[in-house]
C-alpha positions as CSV (number, residue, x, y, z in Angstrom):
1,M,4.1,136.6,45.2
2,F,1.8,139.5,46.2
3,E,2.4,141.3,42.8
4,N,-1.4,141.8,42.6
5,I,-1.2,143.8,45.8
6,V,2.0,145.8,45.5
7,L,1.3,146.9,41.9
8,K,-2.1,148.4,42.8
9,R,-2.3,152.1,42.9
10,S,-2.3,153.6,46.3
11,S,-5.8,154.9,45.7
12,E,-7.0,151.3,45.5
13,I,-5.7,150.2,48.9
14,M,-5.7,153.4,51.0
15,G,-8.4,153.9,53.7
16,D,-9.6,156.6,56.1
17,S,-8.4,154.7,59.2
18,A,-6.9,157.9,60.8
19,P,-8.3,161.4,61.4
20,V,-7.0,164.3,59.4
21,L,-6.7,167.3,61.8
22,D,-5.3,170.8,61.8
23,K,-1.9,170.9,63.5
24,D,-3.0,173.8,65.8
25,L,-5.7,171.8,67.6
26,S,-5.0,170.9,71.2
27,L,-3.5,167.5,72.0
28,S,-6.6,166.5,73.9
29,H,-8.7,167.2,70.9
30,A,-6.4,165.1,68.7
31,L,-6.4,162.3,71.2
32,D,-10.2,162.3,71.4
33,E,-10.5,162.1,67.6
34,M,-7.9,159.2,67.5
35,E,-10.1,157.4,70.1
36,K,-13.1,157.8,67.9
37,Y,-11.3,156.2,65.0
38,K,-9.9,153.5,67.3
39,T,-6.4,154.2,66.1
40,D,-3.1,155.4,67.4
41,R,-2.4,158.2,65.0
42,A,-3.6,161.3,63.2
43,V,-2.5,163.1,60.1
44,L,-1.8,166.8,60.9
45,T,-2.2,169.5,58.3
46,E,-1.6,173.2,57.7
47,K,-3.9,174.9,55.3
48,K,-5.1,171.4,54.2
49,N,-1.5,170.3,53.3
50,V,0.2,167.5,55.2
51,R,2.5,168.8,57.9
52,G,3.2,165.9,60.3
53,I,2.0,162.6,61.9
54,L,0.9,162.4,65.5
55,T,1.2,159.0,67.1
56,L,0.7,157.7,70.6
57,R,4.3,156.8,70.4
58,D,5.2,160.4,69.9
59,V,2.9,161.3,72.9
60,I,4.6,159.0,75.4
61,F,8.0,160.1,74.3
62,K,7.3,163.6,75.2
63,L,4.6,163.5,77.9
64,G,6.0,163.2,81.4
65,T,9.2,165.0,80.7
66,V,10.4,168.0,82.4
67,R,9.2,170.3,79.6
68,T,5.6,169.0,79.8
69,K,5.4,168.1,83.5
70,Q,3.2,171.1,84.5
71,A,1.3,171.2,81.1
72,T,-2.0,169.5,80.3
73,P,-3.1,167.9,76.9
74,S,-5.8,170.6,76.5
75,G,-3.1,173.3,76.9
76,M,-0.6,171.9,74.3
77,H,-0.8,171.9,70.5
78,A,-0.9,168.5,68.7
79,S,2.0,170.0,66.5
80,S,4.2,170.0,69.6
81,F,4.1,166.2,69.5
82,M,4.1,165.4,65.8
83,S,6.8,163.9,63.7
84,E,8.0,165.7,60.6
85,P,8.7,165.9,57.8
86,V,6.3,163.3,56.4
87,R,7.0,160.9,53.7
88,T,3.9,160.5,51.4
89,V,2.9,158.8,48.3
90,S,0.4,160.0,45.7
91,T,-2.9,158.3,44.6
92,G,-1.2,157.4,41.3
93,D,1.9,155.7,42.9
94,V,1.9,151.9,43.1
95,A,1.5,150.5,46.7
96,L,5.0,149.1,46.5
97,Q,6.3,152.7,47.0
98,A,4.4,153.0,50.4
99,F,5.7,149.6,51.6
100,K,9.3,150.7,50.7
101,L,8.8,153.9,52.7
102,M,7.6,151.8,55.7
103,D,10.5,149.5,55.5
104,A,13.2,152.2,55.2
105,G,11.7,154.3,58.0
106,S,10.2,151.6,60.2
107,F,6.9,153.3,59.7
108,T,3.5,151.7,60.2
109,S,1.6,154.1,58.0
110,V,2.1,156.4,55.0
111,P,-0.3,159.2,54.1
112,V,-1.6,159.3,50.5
113,A,-1.6,163.0,49.2
114,D,-1.9,164.7,45.9
115,N,-0.2,168.1,45.8
116,G,0.1,168.1,49.6
117,E,-3.6,167.5,50.2
118,V,-4.5,164.3,52.1
119,K,-6.6,161.8,50.2
120,G,-6.2,158.8,52.6
121,I,-3.7,156.6,54.4
122,I,-2.1,153.3,54.1
123,S,-1.7,151.9,57.6
124,R,-1.4,148.7,59.5
125,W,-5.2,148.4,59.3
126,E,-5.4,148.5,55.5
127,I,-2.5,146.1,55.2
128,A,-4.0,143.7,57.7
129,R,-7.3,143.8,55.9
130,I,-5.7,142.9,52.6
131,L,-3.6,140.0,54.0
132,A,-6.5,138.6,56.0
133,E,-8.2,138.0,52.6
134,T,-5.2,137.0,50.5
135,P,-4.8,133.2,49.8
136,E,-1.0,133.4,49.7
137,A,-1.0,134.8,53.3
138,A,-2.7,131.7,54.5
139,D,0.4,129.7,53.3
140,I,3.0,131.7,55.3
141,R,3.7,130.9,59.0
142,A,3.7,133.5,61.8
143,R,7.2,132.3,62.8
144,D,8.5,133.2,59.3
145,I,7.8,136.9,59.7
146,M,7.7,137.5,63.5
147,R,10.0,139.7,65.4
148,T,11.5,138.1,68.5
149,F,11.3,139.6,72.0
150,P,14.8,140.9,73.2
151,V,13.5,141.7,76.7
152,S,10.6,141.0,79.1
153,A,9.3,142.7,82.3
154,N,7.4,141.6,85.4
155,L,4.4,143.0,87.2
156,Q,6.5,145.1,89.4
157,T,8.5,146.7,86.6
158,R,7.8,150.5,86.4
159,I,6.2,151.7,83.3
160,L,8.7,154.5,82.9
161,H,11.3,151.6,82.5
162,I,9.1,149.8,80.1
163,R,8.8,153.1,78.1
164,Q,12.6,153.2,78.0
165,L,12.7,149.6,76.8
166,L,10.2,150.4,74.0
167,F,12.4,153.1,72.7
168,Q,15.8,151.4,73.3
169,Y,14.8,148.3,71.4
170,D,12.2,149.9,69.1
171,L,9.4,147.7,70.4
172,S,5.7,147.9,70.2
173,V,5.0,145.8,73.3
174,V,6.9,144.1,76.1
175,P,5.7,140.8,77.4
176,I,5.0,140.6,81.2
177,M,6.2,137.5,82.9
178,E,5.7,136.2,86.4
179,D,7.3,133.0,87.7
180,G,7.8,131.9,84.1
181,E,4.2,132.5,83.2
182,F,3.1,134.8,80.4
183,L,0.5,137.2,81.7
184,G,0.1,139.8,79.1
185,V,1.8,142.8,77.6
186,V,2.5,146.5,78.2
187,G,3.0,148.6,75.1
188,V,2.6,151.9,73.6
189,D,-1.2,151.9,74.0
190,E,-1.1,150.9,77.7
191,I,1.5,153.5,78.6
192,A,-0.4,156.2,76.7
193,L,-3.5,155.4,78.5
194,V,-1.8,155.8,81.9
195,F,-0.1,159.0,80.8
196,I,-3.3,160.5,79.5
197,K,-5.3,159.5,82.6
198,Y,-2.6,161.0,84.8
199,Y,-3.0,164.4,83.3
200,E,-6.1,166.3,84.1
201,L,-7.7,167.5,80.8
202,S,-9.8,170.2,82.4
203,R,-7.6,171.7,85.0
204,G,-4.2,173.3,85.2
205,E,-2.6,170.7,87.5
206,P,-1.9,167.0,86.7
207,K,-3.6,164.4,88.7
208,R,-1.2,163.2,91.4
209,I,-2.9,160.1,92.7
210,T,0.1,158.0,92.1
211,P,3.1,159.8,90.6
212,L,4.1,158.3,87.2
213,K,7.5,157.1,88.6
214,Y,5.6,154.7,90.9
215,V,3.2,153.2,88.4
216,I,4.1,149.6,87.6
217,A,3.3,147.1,84.9
218,G,0.6,145.5,87.0
219,D,-1.3,148.8,86.9
220,A,-1.3,149.0,83.1
221,I,-1.1,145.4,81.8
222,R,-3.2,144.2,78.9
223,L,-4.1,140.7,80.1
224,R,-5.5,139.3,76.8
225,P,-3.6,140.6,73.8
226,P,-4.3,138.8,70.5
227,K,-2.2,135.6,70.3
228,I,-1.2,133.2,67.6
229,D,0.7,129.8,67.5
230,P,4.1,130.0,65.6
231,D,2.6,127.7,63.0
232,G,-0.5,129.8,62.6
233,S,-0.9,131.7,59.3
234,V,-0.1,135.3,58.5
235,A,-3.7,135.6,57.3
236,E,-4.8,134.5,60.7
237,A,-2.5,137.0,62.5
238,A,-3.8,139.8,60.2
239,D,-7.4,138.8,61.0
240,K,-6.7,139.0,64.8
241,M,-5.0,142.3,64.4
242,L,-8.1,143.6,62.9
243,K,-10.5,141.8,65.2
244,Y,-8.8,143.1,68.4
245,R,-7.9,146.4,66.8
246,Y,-4.5,146.1,68.4
247,R,-1.0,147.0,67.2
248,A,0.6,143.6,67.8
249,V,-0.2,140.0,67.7
250,V,1.9,137.9,70.2
251,V,3.3,134.7,68.9
252,V,3.1,132.2,71.7
253,D,4.8,128.8,71.7
254,K,3.8,126.3,74.5
255,G,2.6,129.2,76.7
256,K,5.8,131.3,76.2
257,P,5.9,134.5,74.1
258,V,8.6,134.1,71.4
259,G,7.8,137.1,69.2
260,Y,5.2,139.4,67.8
261,I,3.8,140.7,64.5
262,T,2.9,144.3,63.8
263,G,1.8,146.2,60.6
264,L,5.5,146.7,59.9
265,E,6.2,143.0,59.6
266,L,3.1,142.7,57.3
267,A,4.4,145.5,55.1
268,R,7.8,144.0,54.9
269,L,6.3,140.7,54.0
270,L,4.6,142.3,51.0
271,L,7.8,144.0,50.0
272,R,9.9,140.9,50.4
273,G,7.4,138.9,48.4
274,S,7.5,141.4,45.5
275,E,11.3,141.3,45.5
276,Q,11.3,137.6,45.2
277,A,9.0,137.6,42.3
């Protein structure tokens, strides 16, 4: 299953869904470019060669700490937040190699580079696009690949605590529950938006309307995340990921969030399918 996908060359499935930027650009510039691409990451280069990956996850891990408390995104280099070293594949490698790297490192993207120079990227968006159009994916249920939620939060939970949960459990989103009712999610994107808004991009002092430590889930919640029934297909989940341009599709059973699907689960499905062939 999926041999026709995993044995394609990386050049056949890669896209340009993430900006390629010089590592010495300011964080605010990088974030602006990421917003233009409607993505959560950028490939950072040095003399046109891959040097690191900048993601919103990296940003929320470091912003709001003691070291960055008095800084502003316009006054910090994107390289201060990037993850390195970067694992890459070449245009001539089969796509299977990229999926193996994603699985081993829990990555949701792998840059495609020849001799260090970026040619494209294989990310959740490229994988979702492929699976949304693949007949085999229509026969696999969401419940079969979803990741279950180990924790939840409520409207009064502080977002700094939710940030801690994201890293503690390696989550993309946390469901927000109130009196047993599923209201929405707070995840990497929502917390990053709060953090970025908090910091003044054009002045030397951060905004102090509400200190970050007092911001709660109710201030940041995404009320209508993409959702799917456990018996919905993986193709449908992939399609919704693309339509909503969101990192996670929440699996909801009888009104209760039971799990979620991200690009990593999609990549692992392709890898597992190739191993079972």
